[in-house]
Backbone as CSV, one residue per row, in Angstrom:
resi,resn,N_x,N_y,N_z,CA_x,CA_y,CA_z,C_x,C_y,C_z
1,MET,0.854,-1.174,0.000,0.000,0.000,0.000,0.896,1.231,0.000
2,THR,0.532,2.202,-0.810,1.310,3.434,-0.919,0.405,4.623,-0.651
3,LYS,0.886,5.546,0.146,0.124,6.737,0.480,0.623,7.894,-0.378
4,ALA,-0.311,8.697,-0.907,0.055,9.857,-1.717,-0.886,11.002,-1.377
5,LYS,-0.403,12.205,-1.504,-1.186,13.392,-1.189,-1.785,13.965,-2.465
6,ILE,-3.039,14.412,-2.390,-3.712,15.077,-3.505,-3.282,16.547,-3.501
7,ARG,-2.891,17.051,-4.677,-2.415,18.431,-4.804,-3.126,19.131,-5.960
8,LYS,-3.145,20.423,-5.909,-3.718,21.208,-6.994,-2.740,21.206,-8.167
9,VAL,-3.269,20.893,-9.368,-2.480,20.906,-10.599,-3.284,21.711,-11.604
10,GLY,-2.919,22.969,-11.789,-3.714,23.852,-12.651,-5.089,24.026,-12.042
11,ASN,-6.143,23.755,-12.835,-7.511,23.857,-12.336,-8.034,22.525,-11.835
12,SER,-7.177,21.504,-11.788,-7.582,20.155,-11.373,-6.843,19.757,-10.107
13,LEU,-7.067,18.534,-9.696,-6.324,17.951,-8.590,-5.597,16.728,-9.101
14,GLY,-4.450,16.427,-8.534,-3.685,15.263,-8.964,-2.797,14.763,-7.855
15,THR,-2.052,13.724,-8.157,-1.099,13.175,-7.204,0.157,12.746,-7.945
16,ILE,1.236,12.630,-7.236,2.503,12.150,-7.789,2.627,10.681,-7.416
17,LEU,2.890,9.834,-8.413,3.076,8.409,-8.147,4.555,8.163,-7.867
18,PRO,4.862,7.438,-6.809,6.270,7.179,-6.464,7.007,6.421,-7.566
19,ALA,8.291,6.733,-7.740,9.113,6.127,-8.787,9.126,4.607,-8.678
20,GLU,9.198,4.064,-7.468,9.235,2.611,-7.292,7.960,1.952,-7.820
21,LEU,6.821,2.574,-7.575,5.540,2.061,-8.055,5.506,2.069,-9.589
22,LEU,5.970,3.158,-10.175,6.005,3.264,-11.635,6.943,2.223,-12.237
23,ARG,8.093,2.045,-11.622,9.070,1.071,-12.101,8.501,-0.349,-12.002
24,THR,7.883,-0.672,-10.878,7.310,-2.003,-10.663,6.263,-2.342,-11.706
25,HIS,5.450,-1.361,-12.083,4.351,-1.595,-13.028,4.698,-1.160,-14.451
26,GLN,5.967,-0.845,-14.664,6.482,-0.483,-15.986,5.672,0.639,-16.631
27,ILE,5.405,1.668,-15.847,4.692,2.858,-16.333,5.715,3.975,-16.460
28,GLU,5.741,4.612,-17.631,6.696,5.681,-17.881,5.968,6.975,-18.215
29,GLU,6.694,8.066,-18.169,6.117,9.366,-18.512,5.499,9.295,-19.899
30,GLY,4.276,9.794,-20.022,3.566,9.797,-21.293,2.664,8.591,-21.491
31,ASP,2.864,7.529,-20.681,1.982,6.363,-20.778,0.574,6.740,-20.319
32,GLU,-0.403,6.012,-20.820,-1.779,6.216,-20.387,-2.159,5.141,-19.388
33,VAL,-3.015,5.498,-18.443,-3.545,4.531,-17.487,-5.062,4.580,-17.542
34,LEU,-5.680,3.468,-17.189,-7.138,3.418,-17.076,-7.508,3.675,-15.626
35,ILE,-8.541,4.448,-15.422,-9.046,4.736,-14.081,-10.406,4.075,-13.969
36,THR,-10.538,3.149,-13.027,-11.824,2.502,-12.803,-12.236,2.729,-11.349
37,VAL,-13.526,2.842,-11.157,-14.077,3.038,-9.823,-14.961,1.845,-9.511
38,ASP,-14.734,1.225,-8.360,-15.583,0.118,-7.938,-15.932,0.292,-6.466
39,ALA,-16.536,-0.702,-5.876,-16.984,-0.609,-4.484,-15.819,-0.381,-3.523
40,ASP,-14.617,-0.821,-3.891,-13.457,-0.685,-3.009,-12.726,0.639,-3.169
41,GLY,-13.017,1.386,-4.228,-12.358,2.667,-4.430,-11.949,2.888,-5.874
42,ILE,-10.823,3.570,-6.048,-10.320,3.934,-7.368,-9.134,3.030,-7.697
43,ARG,-9.084,2.569,-8.935,-7.994,1.686,-9.368,-7.358,2.251,-10.630
44,LEU,-6.034,2.301,-10.652,-5.280,2.694,-11.847,-4.633,1.440,-12.407
45,THR,-4.778,1.234,-13.709,-4.115,0.107,-14.360,-3.484,0.601,-15.658
46,PRO,-2.358,-0.004,-16.046,-1.746,0.403,-17.311,-2.724,0.204,-18.464
47,TYR,-2.756,1.143,-19.380,-3.628,1.073,-20.552,-3.006,0.144,-21.576
48,ASP,-3.793,-0.789,-22.086,-3.330,-1.741,-23.097,-4.289,-1.677,-24.277
49,PRO,-3.911,-1.007,-25.379,-4.829,-0.863,-26.514,-5.235,-2.212,-27.112
50,ASP,-4.360,-3.212,-27.053,-4.713,-4.537,-27.576,-5.855,-5.142,-26.774
51,PHE,-5.811,-4.960,-25.447,-6.887,-5.480,-24.599,-8.194,-4.772,-24.920
52,GLU,-8.147,-3.471,-25.142,-9.358,-2.717,-25.469,-9.957,-3.205,-26.786
53,ASP,-9.121,-3.493,-27.773,-9.603,-4.027,-29.047,-10.246,-5.394,-28.852
54,SER,-9.620,-6.242,-28.029,-10.169,-7.571,-27.744,-11.508,-7.467,-27.037
55,LEU,-11.607,-6.536,-26.098,-12.851,-6.348,-25.362,-13.964,-5.877,-26.297
56,ALA,-13.655,-4.978,-27.205,-14.650,-4.500,-28.168,-15.126,-5.648,-29.056
57,ALA,-14.204,-6.506,-29.498,-14.578,-7.660,-30.330,-15.461,-8.619,-29.540
58,ALA,-15.139,-8.834,-28.273,-15.946,-9.728,-27.433,-17.355,-9.164,-27.248
59,LYS,-17.471,-7.865,-27.023,-18.792,-7.254,-26.860,-19.625,-7.394,-28.125
60,THR,-18.983,-7.217,-29.285,-19.685,-7.382,-30.555,-20.198,-8.808,-30.698
61,GLY,-19.346,-9.780,-30.383,-19.742,-11.187,-30.458,-20.855,-11.525,-29.483
62,MET,-20.801,-10.955,-28.284,-21.847,-11.230,-27.287,-23.192,-10.673,-27.737
63,ARG,-23.157,-9.496,-28.371,-24.414,-8.935,-28.887,-24.958,-9.803,-30.015
64,LYS,-24.076,-10.209,-30.914,-24.486,-10.985,-32.086,-25.050,-12.357,-31.683
65,TYR,-24.452,-12.974,-30.690,-24.853,-14.331,-30.284,-25.540,-14.351,-28.921
66,LYS,-26.255,-13.265,-28.602,-26.896,-13.123,-27.299,-27.823,-14.296,-26.982
67,ASN,-28.664,-14.678,-27.916,-29.614,-15.766,-27.664,-28.901,-17.100,-27.450
68,ALA,-27.912,-17.374,-28.268,-27.155,-18.630,-28.116,-26.438,-18.668,-26.768
69,LEU,-25.868,-17.543,-26.338,-25.177,-17.485,-25.052,-26.154,-17.681,-23.893
70,LYS,-27.371,-17.142,-24.030,-28.399,-17.348,-22.994,-28.721,-18.825,-22.858
71,GLU,-28.856,-19.504,-23.983,-29.169,-20.942,-23.961,-28.020,-21.746,-23.356
72,LEU,-26.820,-21.391,-23.698,-25.652,-22.094,-23.154,-25.516,-21.879,-21.645
73,ALA,-25.983,-20.741,-21.164,-25.873,-20.422,-19.734,-26.866,-21.225,-18.887
74,LYS,-27.869,-21.809,-19.513,-28.883,-22.567,-18.752,-28.335,-23.859,-18.211
């Protein structure tokens, strides 16, 4: 667990991520991260465009085969 302080950055708020955390997760300056909010709080994960493309393809397939998937789920 890492503690960080929220600071004013221009008209927004932000935080500085510790170098060790960035190194561990192979995040570098200019990289994009995904921000997700769930019941436990806020989560940052490295952005992977290949995963996003795969997810979009899966959603398309699920829509196309919705009835078949419902039957298989029974």
